[in-house]
C-alpha positions in Angstrom: 0.0 0.0 0.0 1.3 3.3 -0.9 1.5 5.9 1.9 0.4 8.7 -0.3 -3.0 7.0 -0.6 -3.5 7.0 3.2 -5.6 9.9 4.5 -5.9 10.7 8.1 -8.6 13.0 9.4 -7.6 14.2 13.0 -10.4 14.5 15.3 -9.9 17.6 17.6 -11.9 17.5 20.7 -10.8 21.0 21.8 -10.7 24.2 19.9 -7.5 26.0 19.1 -8.3 28.7 21.7 -8.9 26.1 24.4 -5.6 24.3 23.6 -3.7 27.7 23.6 -5.2 28.6 26.9 -4.4 25.2 28.4 -0.8 25.1 27.2 0.1 28.7 28.0 -2.2 29.4 31.0 0.7 29.5 33.4 2.6 32.3 31.6 0.6 35.1 33.2 1.3 33.7 36.7 5.0 33.4 36.0 5.2 36.9 34.7 3.3 38.3 37.7 5.2 36.4 40.4 8.4 38.5 40.3 6.2 41.7 40.4 4.5 40.4 43.6 7.9 39.5 45.1 9.4 42.8 44.1 6.6 44.7 45.7 6.9 42.7 48.9 10.6 43.4 49.1 10.2 47.2 48.8 7.3 47.1 51.3 9.4 45.3 53.9 12.4 47.5 53.1 10.5 50.7 53.7 9.1 49.3 56.9 12.6 48.4 58.0 13.8 51.9 57.3 10.9 53.5 59.2 11.5 51.2 62.1 15.2 52.1 62.1 14.5 55.8 61.9 12.0 55.7 64.9 14.5 53.5 66.9 17.4 56.0 66.1 15.2 59.0 67.1 14.2 57.3 70.3 17.8 56.4 71.2 19.0 60.1 70.4 16.2 61.5 72.6 16.6 59.1 75.5 20.4 58.8 75.6 22.0 61.2 78.1 25.5 62.1 79.1 26.3 63.3 82.7 29.4 65.2 83.6 30.3 65.3 87.3 32.7 67.5 89.3 33.4 65.6 92.5 34.2 67.2 95.8 37.5 68.9 95.8 37.8 69.4 92.0 36.5 71.7 89.3 35.6 70.4 85.8 35.7 72.0 82.4 33.1 70.7 79.8 32.7 71.4 76.1 29.2 70.9 74.7 28.5 69.6 71.1 28.1 73.1 69.8 31.3 74.4 71.3 29.7 76.1 74.3 31.9 75.9 77.4 30.8 75.1 81.0 32.9 75.0 84.1 31.5 73.0 87.0 32.3 73.9 90.5 33.0 71.1 93.0 30.2 68.7 93.7 28.2 69.7 90.7 26.5 67.7 87.9 25.6 68.6 84.3 23.3 66.4 82.2 22.5 66.7 78.5 21.5 64.7 75.3 24.4 64.8 72.9 22.6 63.1 70.0 19.6 65.3 70.4 21.6 68.5 70.5 20.7 69.4 66.8 17.1 69.5 67.9 17.3 71.1 71.4 20.1 72.6 73.3 18.9 71.7 76.8 21.0 70.9 79.9 20.2 70.1 83.5 22.3 71.4 86.3 22.7 70.4 89.9 25.2 72.5 91.9 27.0 75.5 90.4 28.4 76.2 87.0 29.6 79.1 84.8 28.4 79.0 81.1 29.8 80.6 78.0 27.2 79.8 75.4 27.8 79.9 71.6 25.2 82.0 69.6 22.6 79.9 67.9 19.2 78.3 68.8 17.7 78.7 72.2 19.9 77.3 75.0 18.1 76.2 78.2 19.6 75.3 81.6 17.1 73.6 83.9 17.6 73.3 87.7 14.5 71.6 89.2 11.6 74.0 88.6 13.9 76.8 87.6 15.2 77.5 84.1 17.6 79.9 82.3 17.1 80.6 78.6 19.6 82.4 76.4 20.8 82.7 72.7 24.4 83.5 73.3 25.9 84.9 76.5 27.9 84.1 79.7 26.4 83.6 83.1 26.7 81.8 86.5 24.1 79.6 88.1 24.1 78.4 91.7 21.5 75.7 92.6 22.0 73.9 95.9 19.7 72.8 98.8 16.8 75.0 97.7 19.0 78.1 97.1 19.1 79.4 93.6 20.6 82.5 91.9 21.7 83.5 88.5 24.3 86.1 87.6 24.5 87.6 84.1 28.0 88.6 82.8 27.3 89.3 79.1 24.4 89.3 76.8 20.8 88.7 78.1 19.5 86.0 80.4 15.9 85.0 80.9 15.2 83.4 84.3 12.0 81.5 85.0 10.9 80.1 88.4 7.3 79.0 88.8 5.2 81.9 87.6 8.1 84.4 87.8 9.8 85.4 84.5 12.6 88.1 84.5 15.2 89.3 82.0 18.8 89.9 83.2 21.4 92.1 81.5 25.1 92.4 82.4 25.9 92.9 86.1 22.4 91.9 87.2 21.6 89.0 89.5 18.4 87.1 90.3 18.0 85.2 93.5 15.1 83.0 94.6 13.8 84.2 98.0 10.7 82.8 99.6 9.6 81.4 96.3 10.0 84.7 94.4 12.8 86.0 92.2 14.4 89.1 93.6 16.7 91.1 91.2 19.8 93.0 92.2 21.3 95.5 89.7 25.0 96.5 89.3 26.2 93.6 91.4 29.8 92.8 91.6 29.8 89.8 89.2 33.4 88.9 90.1 32.1 87.6 93.5 29.9 85.2 91.8 32.6 83.7 89.5 35.5 84.1 91.9 35.3 80.4 92.6 36.9 79.7 89.1 40.0 81.5 90.4 39.7 79.6 93.7 38.6 82.8 95.5 35.4 82.7 97.6 33.7 85.8 98.8 30.7 85.9 101.3 28.6 88.9 102.3 26.1 88.2 105.0 26.0 84.4 104.4 25.0 81.9 107.0 28.1 80.4 108.6 26.7 76.9 107.9 26.8 77.6 104.2 30.4 78.9 104.4 31.5 75.7 106.2 29.7 73.5 103.6 31.6 75.4 100.8 34.8 74.8 102.5 34.0 71.1 102.9 33.1 71.0 99.2 36.3 72.6 98.0 38.7 70.6 100.1 36.7 67.3 100.2 36.8 67.2 104.0 34.3 67.0 106.9 34.4 69.8 109.4 33.7 69.2 113.0 32.7 71.7 115.8 30.8 71.7 119.0 29.6 75.3 118.6 26.4 76.6 117.1 26.7 78.1 113.7 23.8 80.6 113.8 25.9 83.6 112.6 26.1 85.5 109.3 29.6 85.6 107.9 31.2 88.4 105.7 34.6 87.7 104.4 36.6 85.6 101.9 39.2 82.9 101.5 41.4 81.5 98.9 41.7 77.7 98.2 45.5 78.2 97.9 45.5 78.2 101.7 45.4 75.0 103.7 41.9 74.1 105.0 43.1 74.3 108.7 44.1 77.9 108.1 40.8 78.8 106.4 38.8 77.3 109.2 40.8 79.3 111.7 40.1 82.5 109.8 36.3 82.1 109.5 35.9 80.8 113.1 38.0 83.5 114.9 35.4 86.4 114.7 32.9 84.2 116.5 35.2 82.4 118.9 34.5 79.1 117.2 37.1 76.3 116.9 36.8 73.9 113.9 38.6 70.6 113.4 38.8 68.2 110.4 37.5 64.7 110.8 40.3 62.2 110.1 
């Protein structure tokens, strides 16, 4: 039999469109899958970036640095913007170095002299009291409920509870009975004399004077006498503590000794 005489008539049970759809049906899914995966990747990447930014911001806001001048020593501190602070003995300064670009805020316990670089608002908080400046120099004393601010250059805004006052050079504000009292044309050298190891007192309770001596020399002073006097005078830390105690006690007939 010759093959050319054989005729085959194929019987198609499915149309051409049905066969095409059946054979190539998976192509759309294959093409779409990378798109879905790519979209998921960027979604998770964006979420990771946002999470990192939030975590970094929280870290910058919460992280603090504390500088401490122990008894018997003074400490110089340079802040992130170049502002300078000198801490008196037994004083503490706290600030947020990584948040500095957003807010120049510090907290102070004790006494410090500030030289602030011009720029955004600079705030020093001491309990319920605050000092705000843009660029100036000033001294803050904040111990045992006593608080005073002395302006040397520029302008200083002092806030305490509902009181708000503005100081210019040679003015001092002191917190007395819950109110800020202002003294003009004060001798500012008395307020910052401690930086040259010179301490001046005018009508200061003798107990406060003794506490300052203990702080500067890192000693404990002993006496059997009452200290209900006001002292006016000065001393230099270049002298030995025994000599200083003798000087301040002599006018009142008081003998001091140093605990071993």
